[in-house]
C-alpha positions in Angstrom: -12.1 -75.7 28.0 -11.3 -76.7 24.4 -7.8 -75.6 23.3 -9.3 -73.5 20.5 -11.0 -71.2 22.9 -8.3 -71.2 25.6 -7.7 -67.7 26.9 -4.1 -66.7 27.4 -2.5 -63.9 29.5 0.4 -61.8 28.2 3.7 -62.8 29.9 4.6 -59.1 30.0 1.5 -57.2 31.1 -1.1 -59.9 32.0 -3.7 -58.5 29.6 -5.6 -61.0 27.4 -3.9 -62.1 24.2 -5.6 -62.5 20.8 -4.7 -65.1 18.2 -3.0 -63.6 15.1 -4.0 -65.9 12.1 -1.2 -64.7 9.7 1.6 -64.9 12.3 0.1 -68.1 13.9 0.8 -66.8 17.4 -0.7 -64.5 20.0 -0.5 -60.7 20.1 -1.1 -58.3 22.9 -3.2 -55.2 22.1 -2.0 -53.3 25.1 1.8 -53.7 25.0 2.4 -54.9 21.4 4.2 -58.1 22.4 4.0 -61.3 20.4 4.3 -64.9 21.6 4.1 -68.4 20.2 1.4 -70.8 21.4 4.0 -72.8 23.4 5.1 -69.6 25.2 1.5 -68.6 26.0 0.6 -72.1 27.4 3.6 -72.1 29.7 2.8 -68.6 31.0 -0.9 -69.4 31.5 0.0 -72.5 33.6 2.1 -70.3 35.8 -0.7 -67.7 36.2 -3.1 -70.4 37.3 -0.7 -71.9 39.8 -0.1 -68.5 41.3 -3.8 -67.7 41.6 -4.4 -70.9 43.6 -1.5 -70.1 45.9 -2.7 -66.5 46.5 -6.4 -67.3 47.2 -6.2 -67.9 51.0 -4.0 -64.8 51.5 -6.5 -62.7 49.6 -9.4 -63.8 51.8 -7.4 -62.8 54.9 -6.6 -59.4 53.4 -10.3 -58.8 52.5 -11.4 -59.4 56.1 -8.6 -57.4 57.7 -8.9 -54.0 56.0 -11.3 -51.1 55.8 -12.0 -49.0 52.7 -12.7 -45.3 53.0 -14.0 -43.1 50.2 -13.5 -39.4 49.8 -16.8 -37.7 48.7 -14.8 -34.7 47.6 -12.1 -36.0 45.2 -13.1 -39.7 44.9 -9.9 -41.1 46.4 -10.2 -44.5 48.1 -8.0 -45.1 51.1 -7.2 -48.4 52.8 -6.6 -48.6 56.6 -6.5 -51.4 59.1 -9.8 -52.4 60.8 -9.0 -50.4 63.9 -9.1 -47.1 62.1 -12.4 -45.4 63.0 -12.2 -42.2 60.9 -9.5 -40.4 58.9 -9.0 -37.7 56.3 -8.1 -37.7 52.6 -4.4 -37.0 52.2 -5.1 -35.6 48.8 -7.6 -32.9 49.6 -7.8 -33.0 53.5 -11.5 -33.5 53.6 -13.1 -36.1 55.9 -13.6 -39.6 54.4 -16.4 -42.0 55.0 -16.5 -45.7 55.6 -17.2 -47.6 52.4 -16.7 -51.2 53.4 -14.3 -54.1 52.7 -11.8 -54.1 49.8 -11.6 -57.1 47.5 -8.8 -59.6 48.4 -7.4 -59.2 44.8 -5.8 -56.0 46.0 -3.6 -57.7 48.5 0.1 -56.9 47.9 2.7 -59.6 48.0 5.4 -57.5 49.6 5.9 -54.4 51.7 8.8 -52.2 52.7 8.0 -51.0 56.2 8.4 -47.4 57.3 11.8 -46.6 58.8 11.3 -42.8 59.2 9.2 -41.7 62.1 6.8 -38.7 61.8 9.2 -36.6 63.8 12.1 -37.4 61.4 9.9 -36.7 58.4 8.8 -33.3 59.8 12.5 -32.4 60.4 13.3 -33.3 56.8 10.4 -31.1 55.6 11.4 -28.1 57.8 15.0 -28.4 56.5 13.7 -28.4 53.0 11.7 -25.3 53.6 14.6 -23.4 55.1 16.3 -23.5 51.7 13.4 -21.8 49.9 12.8 -18.2 50.7 9.5 -17.5 48.9 7.3 -20.2 50.4 3.9 -19.1 51.8 3.9 -18.9 55.6 1.0 -21.2 55.9 2.8 -23.9 53.9 5.4 -24.1 56.8 2.9 -23.9 59.6 2.3 -26.5 62.3 -1.3 -26.8 61.1 -0.1 -27.8 57.7 2.3 -30.4 59.2 -0.7 -32.1 60.8 -1.8 -33.0 57.3 1.4 -35.0 56.6 0.4 -38.7 56.3 2.3 -41.9 56.3 1.1 -43.6 53.2 1.9 -47.0 51.8 1.7 -46.2 48.1 0.8 -49.1 45.7 3.6 -50.0 43.3 3.9 -52.5 40.5 7.5 -53.7 40.6 8.7 -55.5 37.5 11.6 -57.8 36.5 12.1 -57.7 32.8 13.9 -60.0 30.4 15.1 -58.1 27.3 16.6 -59.4 24.0 18.6 -56.6 22.5 20.5 -56.2 19.2 22.5 -53.1 18.1 24.5 -52.2 15.0 26.8 -49.2 14.7 29.4 -47.6 12.5 32.4 -47.0 14.7 35.5 -45.1 13.8 39.1 -45.0 15.0 41.0 -41.9 14.1 44.8 -41.6 14.2 46.7 -38.3 13.4 50.5 -37.8 13.0 52.9 -35.4 11.5 55.8 -36.2 9.1 57.9 -33.4 7.8 55.7 -30.5 6.8 52.6 -32.7 6.4 49.9 -33.8 8.9 48.3 -37.1 8.2 44.9 -38.5 9.4 44.0 -42.1 9.2 40.4 -43.1 9.7 39.4 -46.7 10.1 35.7 -47.6 10.0 34.2 -50.7 11.7 30.8 -52.3 11.4 30.1 -53.2 15.1 27.3 -55.6 16.2 26.1 -56.4 19.6 23.5 -59.0 20.8 22.6 -59.6 24.4 20.0 -61.1 26.7 19.5 -58.7 29.6 17.5 -58.7 32.8 16.4 -55.7 34.8 15.1 -56.3 38.3 13.0 -54.1 40.5 11.7 -51.5 38.0 9.0 -49.6 40.0 5.9 -47.9 38.7 3.2 -46.5 41.1 -0.3 -47.7 40.6 -2.1 -44.6 42.0 -3.5 -42.3 39.3 -3.8 -39.3 41.7 -0.1 -39.3 42.6 2.2 -37.8 40.0 4.5 -40.4 38.5 7.4 -37.9 38.3 7.1 -37.2 42.1 7.3 -40.9 42.9 10.3 -41.4 40.5 12.0 -38.4 42.2 12.1 -40.1 45.6 13.6 -43.4 44.2 15.4 -45.6 44.7 13.9 -47.9 47.4 16.2 -50.5 48.9 14.5 -53.8 48.1 16.7 -55.5 50.7 14.2 -54.2 53.2 11.3 -55.9 51.6 9.1 -58.1 53.8 6.2 -60.5 53.1 3.0 -58.5 53.5 1.2 -58.7 56.8 -1.8 -56.6 57.8 0.0 -55.5 60.9 2.3 -53.2 58.8 -0.8 -51.0 58.1 -1.2 -50.2 61.8 -0.9 -46.5 62.3 -0.6 -45.8 58.5 -2.8 -45.4 55.5 -2.6 -47.0 52.1 -3.9 -46.2 48.7 -5.9 -48.5 46.5 -4.3 -49.1 43.1 -6.4 -47.9 40.2 -3.8 -48.3 37.5 -3.3 -51.9 36.6 -0.2 -53.8 35.2 -1.2 -53.4 31.6 -1.5 -49.6 32.1 1.9 -49.1 33.7 3.7 -51.5 31.4 4.6 -48.9 28.8 6.4 -46.9 31.5 8.3 -50.1 32.7 9.1 -51.1 29.1 10.5 -47.7 28.3 12.8 -47.9 31.3 13.9 -51.4 30.4 14.4 -50.6 26.7 16.3 -47.3 27.4 18.5 -49.1 30.0 19.3 -51.9 27.5 20.1 -49.4 24.8 22.5 -47.6 27.1 24.3 -50.8 28.2 24.9 -51.9 24.6 26.1 -48.5 23.6 28.5 -48.5 26.6 29.9 -51.9 25.5 31.3 -50.3 22.4 34.6 -49.1 23.9 37.9 -48.1 22.2 36.4 -46.0 19.4 36.7 -42.3 18.7 33.1 -42.0 17.4 30.0 -44.2 17.4 27.0 -43.8 15.2 24.2 -46.3 16.0 22.4 -47.4 12.8 20.0 -49.9 14.3 18.8 -50.6 17.8 16.2 -53.2 18.6 15.2 -54.0 22.2 12.4 -56.4 22.9 10.9 -57.1 26.3 10.2 -60.8 26.1 9.0 -61.5 29.7 8.0 -59.5 32.7 7.5 -60.8 36.2 5.4 -58.6 38.5 5.1 -58.1 42.2 2.5 -55.8 43.7 4.1 -54.0 46.7 3.3 -51.3 49.1 6.2 -48.8 49.5 6.4 -46.2 52.3 6.0 -42.5 51.6 5.4 -39.5 53.9 3.0 -37.5 51.8 1.5 -34.0 52.0 -0.6 -31.8 49.7 -1.1 -28.1 49.9 -3.7 -26.0 48.1 -2.5 -22.5 47.1 -3.5 -20.0 44.4 -6.0 -22.5 42.9 -3.4 -25.2 42.5 -2.6 -28.3 44.4 1.1 -28.9 45.4 2.5 -32.2 46.6 5.5 -33.0 48.8 6.8 -36.5 49.3 9.5 -38.2 51.4 10.7 -41.7 50.9 9.7 -43.4 54.1 12.7 -45.7 54.0 15.6 -43.5 52.8 14.5 -40.0 53.6 14.9 -38.7 50.0 12.5 -35.9 49.4 10.9 -34.2 46.4 8.2 -31.7 45.7 7.3 -28.5 43.7 7.2 -25.7 46.2 4.4 -23.1 46.0 5.6 -19.5 45.4 4.4 -16.6 47.5 4.2 -13.9 44.8 3.7 -11.2 47.5 7.1 -12.0 49.1 8.7 -12.3 45.7 7.4 -8.9 44.5 8.4 -7.3 47.8 12.0 -8.5 47.4 12.0 -7.4 43.8 10.7 -4.0 44.8 13.4 -3.7 47.5 16.1 -4.5 45.0 14.7 -2.0 42.5 14.6 0.6 45.3 18.2 0.0 46.3 19.4 0.2 42.7 17.4 3.4 42.2 18.9 4.9 45.3 22.5 3.9 44.4 21.9 5.4 40.9 20.8 8.6 42.4 23.8 8.7 44.8 26.2 8.1 41.9 24.6 10.9 40.0 25.0 13.3 42.9 28.7 12.3 43.4 29.6 12.9 39.8 27.4 15.9 39.2 
């Protein structure tokens, strides 16, 4: 292919880059990054080499999985080839066989489940005990049957950030001499510049799962990461990612930029006040891994709304928004009002 029509991928989000005539470089429409032709060429060679290396593994993955589709909510669920039928863990409706999944969805790494179903159910029951106004059906054994061990698709990013920060910092000294109090204020123009690297920033790639729910059960311990094998799917389900790298990159970039900003601010020590006047954090490179991370997942429909509960299948950390039984709540409120009314009446009789 002639050099003039060579297509380049963004080193941050893997989207296609477009040549910017005025800047004489390549700009990414998705994440706003800018790169020189030399940087783009080096990144493109790395992308091509990785694609050649991954091709045999993708073929094996395509043959070893089965794709199910939910006719109710449209979710697509991955299971190993031995799974005959299952249910959608989003809406609990039966799913139907759809066929094979393309090998391009093969993850590179996986963190295997450490928590058994029994352990996950105990965590859920303990969580419920602390919440008085849950609907009875939410805590039932029938509802627990819908809890599913799911390998959730995650994009995990390592980001290189170039950061600069300028601030006006003050040191204030106060002392008393005779009848007078003196205050001395020294003002400094402080500058920081650093190259930073953030490793293992996760972002789930499933649009039907709330991002905040997945962030709430972080962190995962990447020391437990294994090279992906189809055998890890045995007995569990997995979701098919439908949010790609370029779509999750803004979330990853925000976490890397905010983290860089906090680190540079924290380096300004020994001052009584700090006022940042300029902060510029640029993500210059992002290395991605597509992983499956373990989550015990359950949904519950109540009052026309869908509630989700999740447990980190490695660490046991749990999160969820509990449904509220308004009948129970009103009953307790009525009881409190009744007791207060009765006490008021008794006080009135005593002091009459």
